N, C-alpha and C positions, 0 to 999 in steps of 0.2 A: 504493498499500499504506500502511497507517496500522496503527500499533502500539495494542494493548489490553493491559492489564496481565493478565499470566500467558499470552498467546498472542498472535500477530499474524494479521492479518486481511487479506484482499484485498477489493476490490469489484468485480473482473473476473468477467463472467458469461459462460457458455458457451450453446450453443443451447438454446433453450427455458427459460432462467433469466432472472430480473428482473435490470435492470442493476444495481441497487444491494444485491442480495443478498449477504451476507458470507460468503466462503469461508474456513474456518479454514486457517490454515498451522501446522504443527507448530514447537514452538519447541524447538532444542536444549537439552541438560543445561548446555553451555557458557554460554549465553545466560541462562538461568534463574539459574545462580550470579553472572554477571555483573550481574544484576538485584538480588539478595541484596546483594552487596557494595556495590553501588552507593546503595540504600535501605534495606537491613536495620539499620544502625546507627541511623538517624535514628528507625525505627518504634521499636526497642527502647530507644534512649535515652527517648523520648517516653512508652512504655508504663512504664518503671521510674518516671520522674517522677510521672506521674499517680498511678500505684499508691502510690508513697512519699508523696505529698502528701496522697493521700486518708486515709492511716492515720498520718499524724504526729502527731496529737493523741494517739495511744495509744502512741506511741516515746517513750522517754526520750531526745530531742534537745533539747539547749538552743538558745537564740535564736541562740547565736555559730555552733553547726554548721547551723542553717538557712541563716544568712547565708553561710556557707562553700559549702553545696551550691548555695544560688542563683547563685554565682559560679562554680563549677565546671562546672555543667550549659552555661552558653552556652560555656564554654571548650572543653567536649567538641564542641558543635556547630560552633564556629570550627574546631577541629583537623579535624572530618570534612568541611567546607567546603574546607579547605586540600588534603586528601589526594584529595577528589573531581575537584580541578582538575588536579592532578598525575600521577595514578595512570594516566591512559590512556596507553599506550605503554610505561609503566614495566616493566623486567625484574623477575623474580622475585629475592628476596633483595637488593633494592637498599638502600643506607643509607637513602634518605627512606622506604622501607618499613618497615625495621626502627625507625627513629625515630618513625614514626607508631604501629606496634605498641607500643613501649615507652611513650610518652606516653599513648596510650589505656588501656593497663593500668594505669598509674599512677593516672590518673583514676578509672577503674571501681573500683580498689582503695579509694581515698580515699572514693568516693562510697558504696561499700558498707559502709565502715567507719561512715560517718555514717547511712547507712540500709540495712539489708540488702536491700530490695527492689531497690536498684540492680545486684544480680546478675544481674537480667534483661538489663542493659546488658553486664556484664561477660562474659556467655556467649560473646561473639564472639570471645574469645580462643581457643575450641576450634576455630573454622571457618577462620581465615585465619593460623594459626601456621606451617603448613608452607609455604604461598606466600610469605610475608613474612619470615619468618626463616631464617637458614642452617641446614645440617642439625644443626649443633652445638648451636644455641639453640633447637630446636624442643621439645625435652622440658622445658628449663627454663620455657620459655613456657607450657607446658601445666601445669606443676605450680604455677606461680603462678597460673594461673587455678583449678585445682583448690582452693588454698589460699583463695580468695576465696569459691568456691561452697561449700565445706565451712563456712567461717564463717558464710555467709548462712544455710545450711541449718540451723546450730547454733544460730540465734537472734542473730547478729550478732558484730562484731569489736570489741574483742577479747573472748574468751569470759568469762563474767562470774564463774565459779566452777568447782571441781574437775568437777562433773558437765558442765558445758559443755565444758570442756577434753576431757574423756573422749569426750564426743559429738562434738566437733570432730575429734579424732584419728582416730575410727571413720570418720568421713563423708569427712576427707582421703584415708585409706587407700583407701576404696571409690572415690573421684573419681580418684584417682592411679592406681589399678590400671585403670580402666576407660579412661583417657585413654591412658595408655601402651600398652595392648592395642591401641586403635584407631588410635594413632600408628603402631605397628607394622604393623598391617595396612594403613593408608595408604600406609606407607613401601613395603611390599612391592607393592601395587598400583600405586603409581606407577613402581616399577622395572619391573614387568612392562609398563607402557604404554609406558615408554621404550624396553625391548627390543623390544615390538611395534612401535613406531614406526620403531626402526633396521631390523628385519626387512623391513618394508614400504618403507623406502627403499633398502635392498639389492635387493628384488625389481624396484622400479622402476628401478633403474639397470640391473639385469640386463635386464629387458623393452626399455628402450632400447636397449642393445648388441644384444640379439637383433634387434630391428627394423633396427639399422643394418645388423646383417651379412645380414639377410633382403632388405635392399635394394640392399647390394653383390652378393648372389648374384644377384638378379633381373636387375642391370646385367650382370654376367658373363654369365649364362644368354642374355640378350639379345644379347650381343657374340658369345656362341659360336653361336647360330643364324644371325646375319648371316654369321659366317665359314663355317660349314657351307652356307649359301645361295650365297657366292660360289664355294665350292670345288665344289658341285654343278653350278653353272653351267657352270664350267671343265671339270668332269668330261663334263657332257652335250654341250659343244661337241666336245671330243675324241672322244666316243663318236659323234657324227653324223658327224663327218669321216670316221672309219673305216668307219662304215657307208656313207655315200654313196661312198667310194673302192672298197670291197668290192663293192657292189650296183648302184647306179645308173650309178657310171662305168664300171664293167666291162660292164655291160649295154649301155651306150651304144657302147662299143668293139666290142662284138659286133654291134650293128645295123649299125655302119660297115662291118664287114669282110663282112657278109652282103651290103649293099646294093653293095660294090664287085664282087663275085663276079658279081651280077646284071648289073651294067654291062657286065663284060668278057665275059660268057658271050653265045653265040648259040643255046645250046640253050634252048628255051621249058621243058622238064620241069624241067631244072636250075635256070632262073631263077624256076619258081613254087616249087620247094622251098626255094631261100633265101630267098625273100620271105616263105613263111610262118614260116621261122626268124627272120627279122628282125620281123616281126609279135608272135610268141611273146614275143621278147626284149623287144620295146616294151611289151607288156603287162604283163609281169613287173617291168619297171623301173618301169613306174607304179604298180605295187602297192606296190613297195619305197619309192618316194618318198612314198606316201600315208602309209605305216606310220611313215616316220621323222618326217612332219609331225606324225602324230598322237601322237608320243612325245615332243614338245616340252612339253605340259602335259596333265595327264588331263581330256578332255573331259566324262569321267563324272562327276566332282566339281563340274562347273559349278552343278549345280542340285540335287544329291544329297548326302546325307551317306555316309561311308565305308561303313555296312552297307548302303544302299539300294544305293550303287554296285557293291559286291561282288556282292548279289543278281543286279542286272541282268548284271554281267560273267559271273558264274557259269551263269546262264541260257543267255546268248548262246554260252558256249563248248561247254556241254553239248550244245545244239542242232547246232554245227557239227561237233563230234568224235563224237557220239553215245555219250557217256560219262555215264552217271548221276551227278548232283552236287547237292549242298546246300549251304547256308549256315547256320551257326549262331552266335548271337551271345549271350554271356554277360556278366554284370555290369551295371552302370550306364552306359547310353549317355552319352558326352560329347561337346561340340564339340572338336574337334581342330583343332590348327594345321595349315595347308595343307600344309607340308612333311611333316608326319607321316602326314596321310592320303594324299597323293600317293606317298610312299614305300612304304607297306604295300599301296596298290593295284598299283603297279607290280610289286613282289614277288609278289603273287597271279597277275598276270597272267603274269609269266615261270615262275613253278612250274607253273601249268596249262599253258602252252605247252610246257614240257619233258614234262608228262604225256601232252600229246596227241602228241608227237613221238616218244617214246621209250618209255613206260611200258606201251604195250598193256593200259590198265587197263579194267576194267568198271565201277567206282565210284570216286568222288572225293568228298572231304569239304573244306570252309573252315570253320575256326573262328575267330571274332574275339573276343578276351577282353579286358574291361576290368577292371584288376587295380589300383586305387588310382593310383599314380605310374607305372604301366606298362602297356603294352598289348602283347597278343601275337596273331600271326597264324598259324595252323597248316593247312597243306595237305597232305592225306594222299591216296594212291591204294593200290589193290590191284593195281598194275602187278607187273612182272617184277622190278623193283629192280636194284640195283647196287651196285658195291663203291665208296664215297666217296672212298677213299684212291687208286683207279686212275683216277679222273678229273685229268688234268692241267690246271693253270692256265692260261686263254688270256691271252696276254700281248700286248700292242702295240694290242689293239684297244679294250680297255675297254668290250666289248660285252655282251651278256645272258648267261645261262647262272648257275651256282652263284657264281662270282667276281663277276659283276654283281649280283646280290642281296646278296652280303655288302658291296659297296661301297656300295649305296644305303642299306643300315641303318648303316654305319660312319660315313656322313656325320652323321646326326643321333644318335651316340652309342649306336646299336643293335647287335644280333648277329643273326646267322642261323646256325643249326644245320641240319645234314642227318643224318637218320636211316633208313638202307636196307640192305637185305641181299637178296641174289639170291634172287628167288622170293617174297619177303615183302612188297614194295611200298615205298613211300618216304613219308618225312614230312619236311617242310621246317618250319621253325619260326622265326620271327623275333619278337623282343622288342625294343621301342624305349620310351624315355621317353614318358609320357603328357604332351605340352604341350599346354594348353587354347589354342582360339582366341581370339585377343586379348590 
């Protein structure tokens, strides 16, 4: 990157551009003021010197005044060189800055006294009074500059006669009013800028605190999910233990009892009858074992999303039960955390199983709704219904049923509600937090 007066340029080229084609980069207002404060005094001093020298023959300047002006101009240049070396990194209202402003104003006042065209150099006092002087000295500094400018406009300092004094007084009043008005506006703008900067700083601090709080909440949320998963694993183990005891173990015990009867009897018909019973028990126990294994993890979600798995599950259930059923999905579908998807699928399967076993329904519907930070699952049927308060909790098994659905939802901070009335059908509604995958 290289600097060019008034703007900055780069020589980088994009696709299809020449390698040396300059690309303009905008220069900020602060950078432009920095350039003015750095080079402006030299330009204005040189300009006033050239103009003053060009018209020196027409001005009533003595040889001594010319010599004094010839000495003061290099002093002004030296003062500017000194300030240019130390001003970088100098804070506002610093003592060196006040000294620089005072010396420069004194030189400008003296030069304008000798030659009124040096007021071109004195005009600098209007621009940097606020950043260089403390607040209590800004207005005096501006008024001194106004005296210099009014004297130059009135024909020079000191005024030559009453008319010039009257002209000087009028011009000074005009300059003073304008400078004080603009100084007041500048002060208000500076205060507004400081208030805006303070507000921005407060907002940045608030955003930082909010980000920290969100990070902490994310960590707590992840920890809760881990704890919920661990609690779910423990509950699932207890459930499987209870199911194996109540189904497979009892079936095996029954098979053994039937075979013992076959071994002890000599009646072929009785033996055949007990063998058939043992085979039936074996087939039933095998089915229970397969069902328990399938319940370890939802195989339906291995390759499908929750809506697709629900559609396939409901279609298979409808074919087995002979009950017409359909699935409705509302809202914008989002990828769900595995635990959330598995919980909702299991609740839907259990609700449909209850419908098939108890409801004697002719129609059923499953609705999955994505609702921002929450997802809901509703399973409805037009069956015979029941009184939810009359259903006693199943204790000791941790198995399926309404209590099982509620337990599954509570593991991930969700809820399950049941609305039913005898002869009016049943509606099971599950609401859980929408935790996205990953």
